[in-house]
C-alpha positions in Angstrom: -2.7 25.3 27.4 -4.8 23.4 24.7 -5.8 24.2 21.2 -9.2 25.3 22.1 -7.8 27.8 24.6 -5.9 29.5 21.7 -9.0 29.8 19.8 -11.0 31.1 22.8 -8.6 33.9 23.3 -9.8 35.3 20.0 -13.5 34.8 20.9 -13.7 34.4 24.7 -17.5 34.3 24.8 -18.0 31.7 22.1 -17.9 28.0 22.4 -15.3 26.3 20.2 -16.6 23.6 17.8 -14.7 20.6 16.4 -14.7 22.3 13.0 -13.0 25.4 14.4 -10.4 23.4 16.2 -9.8 21.4 13.0 -9.5 24.6 11.0 -6.8 25.9 13.3 -5.0 22.6 13.3 -5.2 22.4 9.5 -3.7 25.9 9.2 -0.7 24.9 11.4 -0.2 21.6 9.5 -0.2 23.4 6.2 2.3 25.9 7.4 4.5 23.3 8.9 4.3 21.2 5.8 5.4 24.1 3.6 8.3 24.8 6.1 9.3 21.1 6.0 9.3 21.0 2.3 11.3 24.2 2.1 13.9 22.7 4.5 14.1 19.4 2.5 14.7 21.5 -0.6 17.5 23.4 1.2 19.1 20.1 2.1 19.4 19.1 -1.5 16.5 16.7 -2.1 15.2 18.6 -5.1 18.5 18.3 -6.8 18.9 14.6 -5.9 15.4 13.5 -6.9 13.6 16.5 -8.6 10.6 14.2 -9.8 9.9 12.9 -6.3 10.5 16.3 -4.6 7.8 17.9 -6.8 5.3 15.0 -6.6 1.9 14.9 -4.9 3.2 11.8 -3.1 6.0 13.7 -1.5 3.6 16.5 -0.4 1.2 14.1 1.0 3.8 12.3 3.0 5.2 15.6 4.4 1.7 16.5 5.4 0.9 13.2 7.0 4.2 13.4 9.0 3.2 16.9 10.3 -0.3 15.7 10.9 1.0 12.8 13.0 2.9 15.2 15.2 -0.2 17.4 15.8 -2.2 14.2 16.5 0.3 13.1 19.1 0.0 16.5 20.7 -3.9 16.2 20.6 -3.7 12.7 22.2 -1.6 14.0 25.0 -4.0 16.8 25.8 -7.1 14.7 24.8 -9.8 17.2 25.7 -13.2 17.4 24.2 -14.4 15.6 21.2 -11.0 14.3 19.8 -12.6 11.9 17.3 -14.9 14.7 15.9 -11.9 17.0 15.5 -9.9 14.1 13.8 -12.7 13.7 11.2 -13.2 17.4 10.6 -9.4 17.8 10.3 -9.2 14.9 7.7 -11.9 16.7 5.6 -10.2 20.1 6.0 -6.8 18.9 5.0 -8.2 17.0 1.9 -9.8 20.3 0.8 -6.5 22.1 1.3 -4.7 19.4 -0.7 -7.2 19.7 -3.6 -6.9 23.5 -3.5 -3.1 23.2 -3.8 -3.6 21.1 -7.0 -2.7 17.8 -5.4 -4.4 14.9 -7.0 -5.8 12.9 -3.9 -8.7 10.8 -5.4 -11.0 10.9 -2.3 -11.3 11.1 1.5 -11.2 7.4 1.9 -7.8 7.2 0.1 -6.5 9.9 2.4 -8.0 8.2 5.5 -6.4 4.9 4.6 -3.0 6.4 3.9 -3.1 8.5 7.1 -4.2 5.5 9.2 -1.4 3.3 7.8 1.3 6.0 8.4 0.1 6.8 11.9 0.4 3.1 12.8 3.8 2.9 11.4 4.9 6.1 13.0 3.5 5.1 16.5 5.4 1.8 16.2 8.6 3.8 15.5 8.0 5.8 18.6 7.7 2.7 20.6 11.0 1.2 19.4 13.2 3.6 21.2 13.4 6.7 23.4 15.1 8.3 20.5 13.1 9.9 17.7 15.6 8.6 15.1 13.5 5.5 14.2 10.5 7.9 13.5 12.8 10.3 11.5 14.2 7.3 9.4 10.8 5.9 8.7 9.4 9.4 7.8 12.2 10.1 5.5 11.8 6.8 3.7 8.1 7.6 3.2 8.8 11.2 2.0 11.6 10.3 -0.2 10.0 7.2 -1.6 13.3 5.3 -1.1 14.0 2.4 1.0 17.3 3.8 2.2 17.3 6.2 5.0 19.5 9.2 4.9 21.4 9.9 8.1 21.2 13.7 7.6 17.5 13.7 6.7 16.7 11.2 9.5 18.3 13.6 12.0 16.5 16.6 10.4 13.1 14.9 10.9 14.0 13.5 14.3 14.9 16.9 15.4 11.9 18.4 13.8 9.7 15.9 15.8 11.5 16.5 19.0 11.0 20.3 18.7 7.3 19.9 18.0 6.7 17.3 20.7 8.6 19.4 23.3 6.6 22.4 22.4 3.4 20.5 23.0 4.6 19.4 26.4 5.7 22.9 27.3 2.2 24.2 26.5 0.4 21.9 29.0 
């Protein structure tokens, strides 16, 4: 089952546009980003580094990680105008970030950051069958620290495994 199928269930007679798919994806990414940030807080990151944990950079990195997981899912399914959905999703996420009070200067900034992270995350996926390299890299980006945390690496690797397994189960 694809994202567009989920949207069609709500409106079976209508054709799904890239903007509608992007809106649904953005909603999921925002929810998952909030869940990830709450989980990171429970694990004590807010106590260890309150400045970083409350920063726009931390929020942005959490969102890009969740966005990456959704993009991998979309790539596996690759139906319809994937590039149009990606462009619409970037714009929608920028608007959501700005509404949340995040100081992202412009769409080009977000596009560059997203592109760089996706390349890094894709390389981490290629390193091993394990998702630990991805978890370690994501944690270094989220925490802003050069040192991975074993506990947080595992948390993010398990998070990625659950999301990616769910996407494969929906096919």
